[in-house]
LUMSE-880230 format. One record per residue: x, y, z of N, C-alpha, C in turn. Coordinates in Angstrom, 3 decimals, decimal comma. Example, Ala and Ser with C-alpha at 12.3 -4.5 7.8 and 13.67 -1.06 7.14 Angstrom:
+----------+----------+----------+----------+----------+----------+----------+----------+----------+
:     n.c1 :     n.c2 :     n.c3 :    ca.c1 :    ca.c2 :    ca.c3 :     c.c1 :     c.c2 :     c.c3 :
+----------+----------+----------+----------+----------+----------+----------+----------+----------+
:   13,190 :   -5,690 :    7,800 :   12,300 :   -4,500 :    7,800 :   13,200 :   -3,300 :    7,800 :
:   12,850 :   -2,250 :    7,080 :   13,670 :   -1,060 :    7,140 :   12,900 :    0,030 :    7,870 :
+----------+----------+----------+----------+----------+----------+----------+----------+----------+
//
This chain:
+----------+----------+----------+----------+----------+----------+----------+----------+----------+
:     n.c1 :     n.c2 :     n.c3 :    ca.c1 :    ca.c2 :    ca.c3 :     c.c1 :     c.c2 :     c.c3 :
+----------+----------+----------+----------+----------+----------+----------+----------+----------+
:   14,627 :    2,674 :   16,858 :   15,343 :    2,532 :   17,947 :   15,691 :    1,090 :   18,192 :
:   17,053 :    0,941 :   18,511 :   17,543 :   -0,349 :   18,720 :   17,351 :   -0,973 :   20,094 :
:   16,876 :   -1,951 :   20,287 :   16,720 :   -2,663 :   21,576 :   18,099 :   -2,882 :   22,321 :
:   18,168 :   -2,439 :   23,640 :   19,438 :   -2,467 :   24,372 :   19,704 :   -3,959 :   24,991 :
:   18,634 :   -4,813 :   24,866 :   18,822 :   -6,067 :   25,633 :   18,715 :   -7,144 :   24,461 :
:   19,478 :   -8,303 :   24,766 :   19,309 :   -9,313 :   23,772 :   17,873 :  -10,105 :   23,885 :
:   17,575 :  -10,990 :   23,175 :   16,320 :  -11,492 :   23,116 :   15,957 :  -12,382 :   24,324 :
:   16,891 :  -13,021 :   24,903 :   16,671 :  -13,742 :   26,176 :   16,283 :  -12,828 :   27,382 :
:   17,122 :  -11,734 :   27,565 :   16,956 :  -10,774 :   28,529 :   15,603 :  -10,130 :   28,376 :
:   15,281 :   -9,683 :   27,223 :   14,017 :   -9,012 :   26,833 :   12,872 :   -9,842 :   27,188 :
:   12,918 :  -11,138 :   26,777 :   11,686 :  -12,053 :   27,138 :   11,670 :  -12,298 :   28,624 :
:   12,808 :  -12,273 :   29,379 :   12,572 :  -12,494 :   30,784 :   12,079 :  -11,326 :   31,443 :
:   12,350 :  -10,145 :   31,032 :   11,820 :   -8,865 :   31,481 :   10,340 :   -8,780 :   31,280 :
:    9,920 :   -9,068 :   30,100 :    8,531 :   -9,017 :   29,593 :    7,760 :  -10,014 :   30,427 :
:    8,276 :  -11,114 :   30,673 :    7,463 :  -12,143 :   31,423 :    7,281 :  -11,967 :   32,849 :
:    8,017 :  -10,944 :   33,511 :    7,864 :  -10,631 :   34,807 :    6,799 :   -9,359 :   35,022 :
:    6,151 :   -8,962 :   33,921 :    5,230 :   -7,904 :   34,094 :    3,927 :   -8,520 :   34,193 :
:    3,324 :   -8,073 :   35,395 :    2,057 :   -8,751 :   35,720 :    0,855 :   -8,209 :   34,801 :
:    0,008 :   -9,181 :   34,597 :   -1,182 :   -8,762 :   33,846 :   -2,498 :   -8,817 :   34,577 :
:   -2,506 :   -9,579 :   35,596 :   -3,683 :   -9,460 :   36,607 :   -3,292 :   -9,128 :   37,977 :
:   -4,255 :   -8,666 :   38,799 :   -4,214 :   -8,272 :   40,153 :   -2,912 :   -7,170 :   40,321 :
:   -3,047 :   -6,192 :   39,479 :   -2,222 :   -5,218 :   39,732 :   -2,918 :   -4,183 :   40,700 :
:   -2,049 :   -3,291 :   41,218 :   -2,489 :   -2,481 :   42,437 :   -3,755 :   -1,610 :   41,983 :
:   -3,591 :   -0,892 :   40,821 :   -4,890 :   -0,095 :   40,565 :   -6,264 :   -0,985 :   40,374 :
:   -5,995 :   -2,224 :   39,861 :   -6,974 :   -3,163 :   39,755 :   -7,725 :   -3,514 :   40,924 :
:   -6,934 :   -3,810 :   41,929 :   -7,330 :   -4,225 :   43,114 :   -7,982 :   -3,105 :   43,803 :
:   -7,598 :   -1,806 :   43,928 :   -8,343 :   -0,721 :   44,373 :   -9,773 :   -0,501 :   43,936 :
:   -9,822 :   -0,522 :   42,529 :  -11,108 :   -0,523 :   41,868 :  -11,973 :   -1,648 :   42,350 :
:  -11,451 :   -2,838 :   42,511 :  -12,235 :   -4,059 :   42,730 :  -12,791 :   -3,937 :   44,196 :
:  -11,933 :   -3,464 :   45,186 :  -12,273 :   -3,305 :   46,587 :  -13,541 :   -2,244 :   46,659 :
:  -13,399 :   -1,190 :   45,876 :  -14,432 :   -0,023 :   46,022 :  -15,628 :   -0,647 :   45,320 :
:  -15,635 :   -1,262 :   44,243 :  -16,938 :   -1,826 :   43,657 :  -17,615 :   -2,781 :   44,575 :
:  -16,772 :   -3,866 :   44,988 :  -17,475 :   -4,789 :   45,816 :  -17,840 :   -4,278 :   47,118 :
:  -17,254 :   -3,314 :   47,659 :  -17,579 :   -2,622 :   48,881 :  -18,952 :   -1,892 :   48,778 :
:  -19,371 :   -1,476 :   47,535 :  -20,525 :   -0,866 :   47,182 :  -21,529 :   -1,783 :   46,717 :
:  -21,347 :   -2,961 :   46,754 :  -22,395 :   -3,947 :   46,494 :  -22,497 :   -4,553 :   44,920 :
:  -21,501 :   -4,010 :   44,123 :  -21,428 :   -4,558 :   42,650 :  -20,915 :   -5,957 :   42,670 :
:  -21,663 :   -6,896 :   41,880 :  -21,040 :   -8,141 :   41,668 :  -20,390 :   -8,302 :   40,386 :
:  -19,369 :   -8,899 :   40,037 :  -18,629 :   -8,933 :   38,870 :  -17,918 :  -10,193 :   38,645 :
:  -17,371 :  -10,644 :   37,527 :  -16,335 :  -11,603 :   37,068 :  -15,189 :  -11,041 :   36,830 :
:  -14,098 :  -11,883 :   36,979 :  -12,841 :  -11,422 :   36,681 :  -12,128 :  -11,990 :   35,467 :
:  -11,462 :  -11,172 :   34,551 :  -10,893 :  -11,650 :   33,451 :  -11,619 :  -12,782 :   32,628 :
:  -12,714 :  -12,399 :   32,171 :  -13,546 :  -13,332 :   31,487 :  -13,023 :  -13,576 :   30,083 :
:  -12,477 :  -14,902 :   29,787 :  -11,985 :  -15,130 :   28,389 :  -12,814 :  -15,210 :   27,267 :
:  -14,086 :  -15,003 :   27,508 :  -15,030 :  -15,141 :   26,409 :  -15,351 :  -13,830 :   25,767 :
:  -14,820 :  -12,859 :   26,204 :  -14,861 :  -11,513 :   25,559 :  -13,496 :  -11,115 :   24,971 :
:  -13,564 :  -10,431 :   23,834 :  -12,356 :   -9,913 :   23,171 :  -11,562 :   -9,091 :   24,093 :
:  -10,255 :   -9,380 :   24,260 :   -9,314 :   -8,488 :   24,977 :   -9,298 :   -8,911 :   26,519 :
:  -10,080 :   -9,822 :   26,969 :  -10,107 :  -10,360 :   28,390 :  -10,179 :   -9,087 :   29,363 :
:  -11,382 :   -8,637 :   29,336 :  -11,557 :   -7,392 :   30,229 :  -11,274 :   -7,829 :   31,705 :
:  -10,920 :   -6,690 :   32,581 :  -10,496 :   -6,898 :   33,852 :  -11,753 :   -7,240 :   34,782 :
:  -12,827 :   -6,628 :   34,495 :  -14,097 :   -6,754 :   35,306 :  -15,148 :   -6,905 :   34,276 :
:  -16,099 :   -7,833 :   34,432 :  -17,375 :   -8,141 :   33,719 :  -18,567 :   -7,888 :   34,504 :
:  -19,452 :   -7,158 :   34,276 :  -20,811 :   -6,919 :   35,062 :  -21,845 :   -7,547 :   34,270 :
:  -22,123 :   -8,869 :   34,277 :  -23,023 :   -9,526 :   33,506 :  -24,530 :   -8,823 :   33,552 :
:  -24,949 :   -8,395 :   34,824 :  -26,285 :   -7,861 :   35,077 :  -26,348 :   -6,610 :   34,312 :
:  -25,327 :   -5,778 :   34,071 :  -25,549 :   -4,465 :   33,472 :  -24,985 :   -4,545 :   31,901 :
:  -24,534 :   -5,696 :   31,411 :  -23,957 :   -5,872 :   30,266 :  -22,732 :   -4,987 :   30,050 :
:  -21,726 :   -4,634 :   30,944 :  -20,768 :   -3,732 :   30,927 :  -19,312 :   -4,693 :   31,285 :
:  -18,280 :   -4,020 :   30,590 :  -16,986 :   -4,582 :   30,785 :  -16,196 :   -3,205 :   31,304 :
:  -15,063 :   -3,500 :   32,208 :  -14,269 :   -2,463 :   32,432 :  -12,747 :   -2,964 :   32,255 :
:  -11,955 :   -2,196 :   31,510 :  -10,484 :   -2,374 :   31,446 :   -9,783 :   -1,562 :   32,305 :
:   -8,961 :   -1,924 :   33,119 :   -8,220 :   -1,248 :   33,979 :   -6,732 :   -1,030 :   33,477 :
:   -6,403 :    0,078 :   32,941 :   -4,951 :    0,206 :   32,324 :   -4,158 :    1,097 :   33,304 :
:   -3,718 :    0,312 :   34,457 :   -2,972 :    1,016 :   35,307 :   -1,622 :    0,491 :   35,631 :
:   -1,245 :   -0,247 :   34,648 :    0,365 :   -0,641 :   34,652 :    1,263 :    0,213 :   34,278 :
:    2,465 :   -0,033 :   34,467 :    3,587 :    0,753 :   33,917 :    3,473 :    1,309 :   32,554 :
:    3,171 :    0,429 :   31,589 :    3,040 :    0,816 :   30,207 :    2,056 :    1,739 :   29,889 :
:    0,799 :    1,633 :   30,548 :   -0,174 :    2,639 :   30,201 :   -0,306 :    3,891 :   31,229 :
:    0,536 :    3,888 :   32,129 :    0,620 :    5,035 :   33,070 :   -0,659 :    4,837 :   34,101 :
+----------+----------+----------+----------+----------+----------+----------+----------+----------+
//
């Protein structure tokens, strides 16, 4: 399938897509922090930069709630 935009327009469109602090991510963060869970955000030391990192539980969470992931 051919792209309907030129390179400059496509680059601009993709640059406007948020990677952090999306609405689903904020909802999950408020719920978890309200229930007493402590976490780090977007830790670059892990592969894939997980959205939430729980060092105490050796757990990471990826929240795919953006337009592309549904």
